[in-house]
N, C-alpha and C positions, 0 to 999 in steps of 0.2 A: 708664341714664343714663349720661351723659358721667364722667371724673374728669377731665377734665384739659381746661382752658379755656383760652383767650391771648383779650388782651384788649390793645389801645391805649388810652390816653388821653390825652385831647388836651385845652389846657388855656389860654384866650386867654380877653384881655379885647376886650369889641368894644362897640358902641354902640347903644343897644338906649331907644328915642325920646330922650329929652333927658339922658343920664347914661350914662356906662361901665360896665357891667355884666359881670362875669364869665363864662365861658362853659364847659362841659368837654363832650365829648363821649366818647362813650364804643363801643369799636367790637370788634366778635368777630370775633377773625382765621379761626374756620373760617368761618362764614357771611357775615361782610362787615355782617352787620343792625348797625342803629347808633344813640343817643339824645343826643336834648341834655340837659343842665341847666342850670338857672343856678341851682338852691338846693345849697350841696353836701350839705344835708341830707341830701336825698330819694338826692340822687346816694349819698352813703353808704349807705342804707336799702335800696335794689334793691342793690348789690353783698353787705349781710348778708343779703339773703331768700332770693339767690342761690346762694347758700352754705348756704346753714343745715341742719343735720343733717335728713334723711329730703327734702330739697327737691330736686326736678330743679336744675340750669343749664339753662334755656331764658330765655335776653336778654332777651324779653318780657315787659313789665312786663305786670304781674296787673292794675291798677289806672292810670291817666291821674296821669304824673308831670306839674311845671311846666317844661315845654320852653323853647325859649330862639329868636332867630327863626334860621332857619339860616345863617351867615356864614361863610369857611372861615378856617380860621387863618392867624396874619401868618405872612407867608418868613422862615425863618431860623431 
């Protein structure tokens, strides 16, 4: 099991259907694997599950998580 993981968390407000939606993208720096979340509670639950005692630190989720359409973060 890895004892150290690095992540980049990007958060931006994008358009989803007819309203603005906050989106979070969590990217593992070791492998480049990424997930997107539109629900902050799902993001926090995923992070808690990754680092729970006795649990491995695989970035892939064990269950589907609400995801947002891919939209690049704004410049700047």
